[in-house]
LOKOLVEX-457050 format. One line per 4 residues: for each residue x, y, z of N, C-alpha, C, CB. Coordinates in Angstrom, 2 decimals, decimal comma, padded with zeros to 5 digits. Glycine has a CB too. Layout:
N
X/Y/Z/X/Y/Z/X/Y/Z/X/Y/Z | ...
//
This chain:
182
000,86/-001,44/000,13/-000,74/-000,19/000,35/000,49/000,97/-000,10/-001,82/000,16/002,71 | 002,02/000,99/-000,51/002,78/002,51/-001,20/003,31/003,02/000,22/001,46/003,94/-002,12 | 003,57/002,25/002,01/004,06/002,39/002,62/002,45/002,62/003,71/005,20/003,24/002,18 | 001,35/002,63/003,26/000,36/003,63/003,80/000,73/002,71/005,61/-001,74/003,53/002,83
-000,33/003,43/006,66/-000,70/002,47/007,61/-001,70/001,28/006,77/-001,50/003,29/008,91 | -001,63/000,62/006,74/-003,34/-000,11/005,83/-004,22/-000,26/006,99/-003,25/-002,08/004,92 | -004,05/000,17/008,59/-005,60/000,29/009,06/-005,84/001,97/009,63/-005,93/-000,99/010,53 | -005,37/002,75/008,96/-005,78/003,72/008,30/-006,50/004,41/006,63/-004,95/004,02/008,59
-005,91/002,97/005,99/-006,35/003,32/004,73/-008,20/003,29/004,27/-005,47/002,29/003,88 | -008,71/003,84/003,44/-010,11/004,15/003,91/-010,80/003,52/002,81/-010,51/005,74/004,13 | -012,13/003,38/003,54/-012,39/001,93/002,16/-013,88/002,28/002,90/-011,38/-000,39/002,29 | -015,08/003,12/001,63/-015,57/003,68/001,77/-015,88/004,50/002,50/-015,86/003,38/001,58
-015,28/005,58/002,88/-015,46/007,16/003,69/-014,73/006,62/005,29/-017,69/007,83/003,91 | -013,96/005,35/005,97/-013,75/005,17/006,56/-012,31/004,03/006,63/-014,80/005,19/006,85 | -011,79/004,37/007,85/-010,74/003,55/007,69/-010,55/002,03/007,46/-010,22/003,79/008,56 | -010,03/001,37/008,06/-010,25/-000,11/007,50/-009,87/-000,45/009,08/-009,10/-000,85/005,96
-009,23/-000,02/009,71/-009,21/000,21/011,63/-011,40/000,13/011,51/-008,10/002,83/012,49 | -011,87/000,96/011,60/-013,13/001,39/011,84/-014,46/000,37/011,63/-013,22/002,54/011,00 | -013,62/-001,28/010,07/-014,86/-001,87/009,59/-014,32/-003,21/010,76/-015,09/-002,18/007,53 | -012,88/-002,95/011,28/-012,67/-004,01/011,70/-013,14/-004,22/013,40/-011,29/-004,17/011,33
-012,69/-003,30/014,10/-013,58/-002,98/015,23/-015,11/-002,49/015,83/-013,04/-002,38/015,51 | -015,60/-002,71/014,06/-016,88/-003,26/014,07/-017,58/-003,84/013,83/-017,30/-003,06/014,00 | -017,02/-005,48/013,89/-017,02/-006,28/013,64/-017,35/-007,17/014,64/-016,24/-006,31/013,10 | -015,82/-006,86/015,57/-015,14/-007,47/016,37/-016,17/-006,77/018,13/-013,24/-007,02/015,96
-015,61/-005,89/017,68/-016,87/-005,18/019,58/-017,75/-006,05/019,68/-018,12/-003,41/019,59 | -018,44/-006,94/018,79/-019,88/-006,96/019,55/-019,42/-008,57/019,95/-021,66/-006,63/018,40 | -018,04/-009,01/019,77/-017,56/-010,31/019,58/-016,86/-010,72/020,81/-016,67/-010,41/018,39 | -016,20/-009,34/021,47/-015,62/-009,53/023,00/-015,93/-008,77/023,54/-014,39/-009,60/023,36
-014,98/-008,81/024,44/-015,50/-007,39/026,20/-014,56/-006,87/026,21/-015,78/-007,84/028,13 | -012,96/-006,43/024,73/-012,38/-005,23/025,11/-011,86/-005,73/024,14/-011,78/-004,73/026,37 | -011,41/-003,79/022,80/-011,08/-004,49/021,85/-010,01/-003,34/021,67/-012,17/-004,95/020,75 | -008,44/-004,53/021,62/-007,62/-002,97/022,35/-006,86/-003,49/020,53/-006,14/-003,00/024,69
-006,35/-002,46/020,41/-005,78/-002,79/019,26/-003,96/-002,32/019,60/-006,68/-001,91/017,91 | -003,61/-002,74/018,39/-001,43/-003,37/018,59/-001,52/-002,01/017,59/-000,35/-005,71/017,54 | -000,39/-001,17/017,63/000,08/-000,48/016,56/001,18/-000,45/016,82/-000,38/000,66/016,26 | 002,10/000,25/016,41/003,47/000,81/016,06/003,80/002,34/015,77/003,86/000,13/014,89
002,83/002,83/015,33/002,77/004,19/014,30/001,77/004,67/014,87/002,54/004,09/012,63 | 001,00/005,45/014,59/-000,10/006,48/014,30/-001,13/005,90/015,70/-000,91/006,30/012,39 | -000,66/006,27/017,39/-001,22/005,44/017,91/-003,14/005,89/018,03/-000,31/005,27/019,20 | -002,47/007,27/018,27/-003,50/008,90/018,08/-004,66/008,26/017,20/-002,54/010,56/016,97
-004,21/007,71/016,42/-005,48/007,95/015,07/-006,05/006,57/015,35/-004,86/008,18/013,06 | -005,76/005,65/016,38/-005,63/004,24/016,47/-007,03/004,62/017,14/-004,23/003,36/017,29 | -007,14/005,37/018,51/-007,25/005,75/019,49/-008,84/006,09/019,80/-006,33/006,66/019,54 | -009,71/006,14/018,69/-010,83/006,28/018,74/-011,96/004,74/018,35/-010,87/007,48/017,88
-011,16/003,56/018,15/-011,96/002,64/017,37/-011,48/001,94/018,75/-011,62/002,07/015,60 | -010,59/001,56/020,03/-010,18/001,13/021,13/-009,14/001,28/021,55/-010,30/000,25/021,23 | -008,98/000,31/022,46/-007,64/000,75/023,97/-006,55/000,27/022,83/-007,59/-000,60/026,10 | -005,66/000,96/022,98/-004,33/001,59/021,46/-003,03/001,05/022,56/-004,21/004,25/020,90
-002,07/000,13/022,67/-001,59/-000,70/022,81/000,17/-000,18/022,29/-002,47/-001,72/022,17 | 001,08/-000,35/022,12/002,16/-000,10/021,25/003,09/-001,78/021,65/003,08/001,68/021,73 | 003,40/-001,92/020,15/003,59/-002,61/019,93/005,28/-002,86/020,20/002,93/-002,61/019,00 | 005,45/-003,37/020,65/006,86/-004,07/020,93/007,50/-004,05/021,74/007,65/-003,91/020,38
009,08/-004,42/022,00/010,04/-004,32/023,00/010,88/-004,16/023,07/010,23/-004,80/023,49 | 011,22/-003,37/024,71/013,19/-002,96/024,09/013,96/-003,32/024,05/014,04/-002,29/024,35 | 014,41/-005,27/024,00/015,02/-005,24/023,77/015,09/-006,43/022,10/015,52/-005,15/024,96 | 013,61/-006,65/021,54/013,60/-007,18/020,77/013,41/-006,38/018,93/012,77/-007,98/021,39
013,46/-004,63/019,69/013,25/-003,94/018,29/011,96/-003,64/018,28/013,60/-004,75/017,00 | 010,97/-002,63/017,16/009,87/-002,03/016,85/010,39/-002,78/015,48/009,59/-000,30/017,11 | 009,08/-003,28/015,35/008,42/-003,73/012,88/008,80/-005,01/013,40/009,83/-002,95/010,60 | 008,07/-005,73/014,61/009,11/-006,98/013,69/007,93/-007,75/014,19/011,12/-007,61/014,22
007,10/-007,58/012,94/005,61/-008,57/012,53/004,85/-008,82/013,50/005,78/-010,02/011,98 | 003,84/-009,62/013,41/002,43/-009,57/013,84/002,63/-009,75/015,38/001,45/-010,76/013,10 | 003,60/-011,08/015,82/003,31/-011,85/016,81/003,89/-010,94/017,68/003,74/-013,27/016,79 | 004,64/-009,94/017,23/005,47/-008,74/018,21/003,97/-008,20/019,08/006,47/-007,06/016,98
002,57/-007,53/018,21/001,26/-006,91/018,13/000,39/-008,35/019,51/000,56/-006,87/015,93 | 000,63/-009,45/018,62/000,03/-010,47/019,25/000,52/-010,61/021,04/000,44/-011,78/018,31 | 001,77/-010,49/021,04/002,70/-010,43/022,29/001,72/-008,59/023,48/005,06/-010,04/021,32 | 002,06/-008,02/022,36/000,95/-006,33/022,60/-000,15/-006,37/023,74/-000,22/-005,92/021,01
-000,89/-007,76/022,93/-002,69/-007,59/023,14/-002,89/-008,79/024,79/-003,92/-008,54/021,09 | -001,56/-009,63/024,36/-001,27/-010,62/025,47/-001,02/-009,86/027,16/000,23/-011,47/024,92 | -000,25/-009,19/026,78/000,92/-008,63/027,69/-000,79/-007,23/028,79/002,89/-007,41/026,10 | -001,29/-006,79/027,65/-002,17/-006,51/027,90/-003,56/-007,10/029,25/-002,22/-006,52/026,79
-003,85/-008,36/028,05/-005,42/-008,58/028,46/-005,49/-009,00/029,47/-006,25/-009,39/027,78 | -004,56/-008,35/030,60/-005,48/-009,02/031,93/-005,60/-010,13/032,67/-006,50/-009,10/031,74 | -006,91/-010,61/032,96/-007,37/-011,53/033,09/-008,23/-012,42/032,44/-007,59/-011,34/033,75 | -007,94/-012,25/031,05/-009,71/-012,72/029,91/-008,30/-014,10/029,57/-010,66/-010,94/027,63
-008,78/-014,98/029,33/-008,64/-016,84/029,10/-008,30/-016,63/027,23/-010,81/-018,10/029,61 | -009,25/-015,28/026,75/-008,55/-015,76/025,00/-008,16/-014,33/024,94/-009,84/-016,44/023,34 | -007,15/-014,11/024,56/-007,29/-013,18/022,93/-007,23/-013,30/022,02/-006,80/-012,45/022,51 | -008,12/-012,84/021,15/-009,05/-013,13/019,87/-008,09/-012,25/018,83/-010,92/-012,48/020,02
-007,09/-012,54/017,49/-006,62/-011,71/017,37/-007,13/-011,47/015,47/-005,17/-011,92/018,01 | -007,40/-010,39/014,86/-007,73/-010,34/013,25/-006,62/-008,95/012,85/-009,83/-009,94/012,85 | -005,76/-008,81/011,37/-005,40/-007,69/011,37/-005,99/-006,75/011,09/-004,70/-007,63/010,94 | -005,51/-005,55/011,01/-006,66/-004,82/010,77/-007,21/-003,97/009,14/-006,44/-003,85/011,85
-006,93/-005,60/008,72/-006,74/-005,07/007,04/-007,41/-006,10/006,21/-005,01/-004,97/006,44 | -008,65/-006,38/007,01/-009,36/-007,51/007,09/-010,93/-007,34/007,24/-008,81/-008,23/008,16 | -011,38/-006,36/006,51/-012,14/-006,04/006,49/-013,83/-006,61/007,35/-011,81/-005,94/005,45 | -013,70/-007,77/006,56/-015,53/-008,47/006,41/-015,00/-009,49/006,93/-016,55/-008,83/004,75
-014,06/-009,43/008,72/-014,71/-010,12/009,37/-015,83/-011,46/009,25/-015,04/-009,33/009,76 | -016,23/-012,42/009,90/-017,23/-012,97/010,47/-017,65/-012,55/011,52/-017,09/-013,98/010,61 | -019,25/-012,25/012,03/-019,64/-011,59/013,45/-019,93/-012,93/013,98/-021,02/-010,38/013,56 | -018,83/-013,97/014,01/-019,17/-015,22/015,08/-018,04/-015,82/014,52/-020,77/-016,20/015,04
-016,83/-014,80/014,71/-015,06/-015,18/014,29/-014,77/-015,52/015,89/-013,78/-013,49/013,48 | -014,35/-014,73/016,46/-014,65/-014,65/018,31/-014,84/-016,44/018,78/-016,67/-013,51/018,79 | -016,26/-016,58/018,94/-016,65/-017,84/019,14/-016,60/-018,89/018,41/-017,56/-017,83/019,37 | -016,07/-019,44/016,91/-016,74/-019,92/015,96/-014,02/-020,22/016,11/-018,39/-018,57/014,44
-013,31/-019,30/016,72/-012,42/-019,90/016,59/-012,31/-020,27/018,90/-011,13/-018,82/015,43 | -012,72/-020,39/019,38/-012,64/-020,60/020,76/-013,38/-021,49/021,27/-012,84/-019,62/021,40 | -014,07/-022,24/020,53/-014,78/-023,04/020,27/-013,79/-024,67/019,56/-015,80/-022,18/019,36 | -013,11/-023,27/018,24/-012,45/-025,28/017,24/-011,53/-025,59/018,89/-010,45/-025,08/014,83
-010,47/-024,30/019,30/-009,44/-025,04/020,46/-010,34/-025,40/020,84/-008,46/-024,42/021,51 | -011,14/-024,93/021,84/-012,37/-025,95/022,95/-012,27/-027,40/022,92/-014,09/-025,78/022,51 | -012,52/-027,49/021,65/-013,17/-029,01/021,52/-012,18/-029,84/021,03/-014,44/-029,17/020,52 | -010,98/-029,59/020,61/-009,93/-029,75/020,43/-008,79/-030,08/021,54/-009,82/-028,86/019,82
-009,42/-029,02/022,44/-008,84/-028,93/023,47/-006,47/-028,42/023,32/-009,48/-030,62/024,10 | -006,74/-027,44/022,89/-005,57/-026,42/022,13/-005,48/-025,20/022,38/-005,63/-026,28/020,78 | -004,29/-024,69/022,90/-004,75/-023,44/023,16/-004,55/-022,31/022,58/-004,55/-023,22/024,07 | -004,61/-022,57/021,15/-005,31/-021,10/020,07/-005,79/-022,03/018,23/-003,27/-019,30/019,66
-006,37/-021,57/018,25/-006,45/-021,57/016,75/-006,73/-020,81/015,94/-007,00/-022,19/016,37 | -006,75/-021,00/014,62/-006,81/-020,23/013,61/-008,00/-020,63/012,76/-005,59/-020,25/012,95 | -008,27/-019,07/011,87/-009,15/-019,71/010,70/-008,24/-020,10/009,55/-010,31/-018,65/010,11 | -009,24/-020,41/008,92/-009,16/-021,61/007,82/-010,11/-022,09/006,74/-009,05/-022,70/008,45
-010,09/-021,39/004,92/-011,84/-020,92/004,83/-010,70/-020,85/002,80/-012,90/-018,56/006,26 | -011,96/-022,18/002,36/-011,62/-022,10/001,21/-010,20/-022,69/000,59/-011,76/-020,90/001,09 | -010,19/-023,77/002,11/-008,81/-024,43/002,35/-007,67/-024,13/001,77/-008,83/-025,59/002,11 | -008,02/-022,40/002,32/-006,75/-021,20/002,61/-006,40/-021,26/003,89/-007,12/-019,60/002,37
-005,34/-020,47/004,24/-004,94/-020,89/005,92/-004,73/-019,19/006,14/-003,10/-022,19/006,29 | -006,00/-018,59/006,96/-005,42/-017,07/007,86/-004,62/-016,96/008,79/-006,30/-016,37/008,55 | -003,75/-017,61/009,12/-002,67/-017,03/010,10/-002,39/-016,50/011,09/-002,23/-016,54/009,89 | -003,32/-014,69/010,63/-003,54/-013,24/011,05/-004,77/-013,38/012,35/-004,13/-012,21/009,52
-005,42/-014,31/011,57/-007,17/-014,29/012,85/-006,64/-016,00/013,21/-009,73/-014,12/011,63 | -006,78/-015,66/014,50/-006,98/-016,70/015,86/-007,29/-016,02/016,98/-005,72/-017,55/016,30 | -007,44/-016,91/017,50/-007,75/-016,84/019,17/-006,61/-018,00/020,13/-009,72/-017,45/019,44 | -006,01/-017,17/020,91/-005,12/-017,59/021,44/-004,48/-017,53/022,83/-004,62/-017,33/020,80
-005,13/-018,81/023,56/-005,20/-018,32/025,18/-004,05/-017,63/025,34/-005,24/-019,51/026,37 | -004,59/-016,74/026,58/-003,57/-015,68/026,75/-001,91/-016,35/027,85/-004,62/-014,23/027,66 | -002,13/-017,14/028,71/-001,14/-018,33/028,63/-000,09/-018,75/028,17/-001,46/-019,00/028,35 | 000,06/-017,96/026,89/001,09/-018,70/025,73/001,84/-017,39/025,45/000,26/-019,49/024,12
001,86/-016,20/026,78/002,75/-015,01/026,26/003,98/-015,93/026,53/002,69/-013,32/027,14 | 004,21/-016,27/027,51/005,73/-016,51/027,66/006,28/-017,45/026,89/006,11/-016,86/028,93 | 005,73/-018,17/026,06/006,14/-018,70/024,91/006,26/-018,35/023,66/005,69/-019,42/024,81 | 005,34/-017,16/024,17/005,53/-016,18/022,70/006,79/-015,55/022,83/004,33/-014,87/022,45
007,13/-014,98/023,94/008,12/-013,98/023,66/009,60/-014,81/023,58/008,06/-012,77/024,89 | 009,77/-015,96/024,46/011,07/-017,31/024,10/010,49/-017,48/022,60/010,98/-019,25/025,31 | 009,79/-017,59/021,68/010,00/-017,56/020,51/010,08/-016,83/019,92/009,60/-017,95/020,07 | 009,70/-014,98/020,01/010,85/-014,18/019,48/011,68/-013,84/020,35/010,55/-013,08/018,87
012,64/-014,31/021,26/013,30/-013,22/021,62/014,43/-014,55/020,82/013,28/-012,42/023,48 | 013,79/-015,75/020,65/015,20/-016,69/019,48/015,00/-016,22/018,58/015,31/-018,36/019,03 | 014,82/-015,58/017,79/014,73/-014,82/016,63/013,99/-015,12/015,73/015,68/-014,66/016,12 | 013,22/-015,73/015,96/011,63/-016,21/014,99/010,26/-015,07/014,85/010,79/-017,76/015,96
009,86/-015,67/013,36/008,52/-014,50/013,29/007,76/-014,98/012,94/008,43/-013,33/012,54 | 007,58/-016,17/012,03/006,49/-016,89/011,37/005,70/-017,27/011,93/006,69/-017,74/010,78 | 004,70/-016,70/011,87/003,12/-016,94/012,85/002,62/-018,32/012,53/001,67/-015,75/012,38 | 002,88/-018,84/011,33/002,67/-020,17/011,19/003,47/-021,59/011,67/002,60/-020,14/010,07
004,58/-020,93/012,11/004,89/-022,12/012,92/005,50/-022,15/014,19/005,59/-022,83/012,29 | 005,13/-020,71/014,69/004,74/-020,61/016,09/004,07/-021,13/016,47/004,42/-019,81/016,52 | 002,56/-020,82/015,70/001,26/-021,93/015,49/000,74/-023,28/015,62/001,04/-021,98/014,62 | 001,93/-023,94/014,70/002,11/-025,06/015,35/003,26/-025,63/016,55/002,15/-025,70/014,38
004,31/-025,14/016,20/004,97/-025,32/017,40/004,05/-025,71/019,22/005,75/-023,88/017,35 | 003,42/-024,78/019,08/002,19/-024,30/020,05/000,68/-025,32/020,05/001,73/-022,62/019,44 | 000,66/-026,06/019,02/-000,85/-026,74/018,80/-001,55/-026,32/018,66/-001,45/-027,31/019,41 | -001,27/-025,12/017,92/-003,08/-024,65/017,29/-003,07/-026,01/015,98/-003,26/-022,25/016,21
-005,32/-025,13/016,25/-005,34/-025,90/015,24/-006,50/-024,88/013,90/-005,92/-027,56/015,92 | -007,13/-026,27/012,81/-008,01/-024,80/012,15/-008,76/-024,65/012,99/-008,87/-024,77/010,75 | -009,67/-023,77/012,34/-011,22/-023,56/012,72/-011,78/-023,17/011,66/-011,58/-022,58/013,79 | -012,58/-023,94/010,77/-013,21/-024,46/009,34/-014,50/-022,94/009,60/-014,07/-026,75/009,34
-014,05/-021,99/008,00/-014,29/-021,04/007,93/-015,36/-021,29/006,69/-013,15/-020,23/007,93 | -015,68/-022,32/005,99/-015,72/-022,48/005,15/-016,82/-022,33/003,97/-015,31/-023,16/005,42 | -017,82/-021,52/005,07/-019,29/-021,05/004,71/-018,60/-019,81/004,68/-020,76/-021,29/005,77 | -018,10/-018,79/004,84/-017,23/-017,44/004,32/-016,07/-017,58/004,15/-017,19/-016,34/005,10
-015,85/-017,43/003,09/-014,65/-017,24/002,45/-014,05/-015,93/002,25/-014,75/-017,76/001,33 | -015,04/-015,06/001,93/-015,23/-014,08/001,59/-014,48/-012,62/002,49/-016,55/-014,27/001,49 | -014,88/-013,16/003,84/-014,62/-012,53/005,02/-013,37/-012,29/005,52/-015,19/-013,09/005,84 | -012,84/-013,18/004,58/-010,72/-012,90/005,29/-010,27/-012,65/004,04/-009,45/-014,61/006,12
-010,99/-011,54/002,99/-010,30/-010,61/001,78/-009,33/-009,58/002,84/-011,72/-009,53/000,63 | -007,96/-010,15/002,49/-007,21/-009,05/002,94/-006,55/-007,89/001,68/-006,03/-009,79/003,80 | -006,43/-006,50/002,58/-005,99/-005,62/001,49/-004,39/-005,55/001,46/-006,63/-004,16/001,69 | -003,89/-005,15/000,87/-003,01/-005,19/000,20/-001,99/-004,58/-000,51/-003,32/-005,52/-000,14
-002,98/-004,31/-000,81/-001,89/-003,41/-002,44/-003,31/-002,48/-003,50/-000,83/-005,43/-004,12 | -003,57/-001,36/-003,62/-004,19/-000,47/-004,18/-005,22/-001,61/-005,72/-002,82/000,87/-004,61 | -005,32/-002,15/-005,93/-005,99/-003,36/-006,83/-006,83/-003,62/-005,76/-005,02/-004,76/-007,42 | -006,14/-004,37/-004,34/-007,20/-005,23/-003,60/-007,92/-004,68/-002,70/-006,72/-006,27/-002,96
-007,90/-003,06/-002,71/-008,55/-001,99/-001,93/-009,57/-002,05/-002,97/-007,73/-000,50/-001,57 | -009,32/-001,78/-004,83/-010,34/-001,94/-005,01/-011,28/-002,25/-005,74/-010,45/-001,52/-004,83 | -011,09/-003,79/-005,61/-011,82/-004,87/-005,30/-012,56/-005,02/-003,38/-010,65/-006,10/-005,77 | -012,29/-004,64/-002,61/-013,04/-004,44/-001,09/-013,97/-002,77/-001,59/-011,42/-004,20/000,66
-013,70/-002,09/-002,18/-015,12/-001,48/-002,59/-015,97/-001,65/-003,13/-015,23/-000,78/-002,97 | -015,70/-002,56/-004,13/-016,85/-003,40/-005,12/-017,50/-004,35/-004,29/-016,20/-004,28/-006,44 | -016,44/-005,34/-002,96/-016,94/-006,00/-002,49/-018,52/-005,37/-001,39/-015,78/-006,61/-002,03 | -017,27/-004,51/-000,40/-018,42/-003,26/000,01/-019,53/-002,86/-000,41/-018,07/-002,21/-000,08
-019,79/-002,44/-001,39/-020,64/-001,37/-002,46/-022,47/-002,71/-002,36/-019,37/-001,24/-004,93 | -021,34/-004,56/-001,97/-022,34/-004,46/-002,86/-023,42/-005,50/-001,67/-021,85/-005,09/-004,68
//
């Protein structure tokens, strides 16, 4: 997106973070937004935490943002995660992710739709924070690898593959605009 902060890219007259927040807010007790820049612009949409840990540095990928969310999750058992560039999330994302993890007695579940894995959409037990920090301190950053090491399971969303449209390019933004207008 030409270096733009994707969560703040406009879709149908609102930043993408507004679309994601509107989808997730009814599903969770608390909406936490991890951001590494423009924190004041994200503030209207939820509780903003700055991702990054002094020893790891900034710009370490999505797992560092997840760690920031887990660090402030308090007594919550689960953290439901979704990227700011996935504006059409299912209205039952949180429930289905947590149910998939519960039924498999797994510490996390990630979305799969139409045969495609959507690793950034997941439910993570808050107790995984130490394991996640250890993984990051070891120099690894791959989301799918961490999920596999933790025993993550699939949550199937084959009934809603369009819910996981990810907007990474101007062309995908144009397609999202068309989809949203339907």
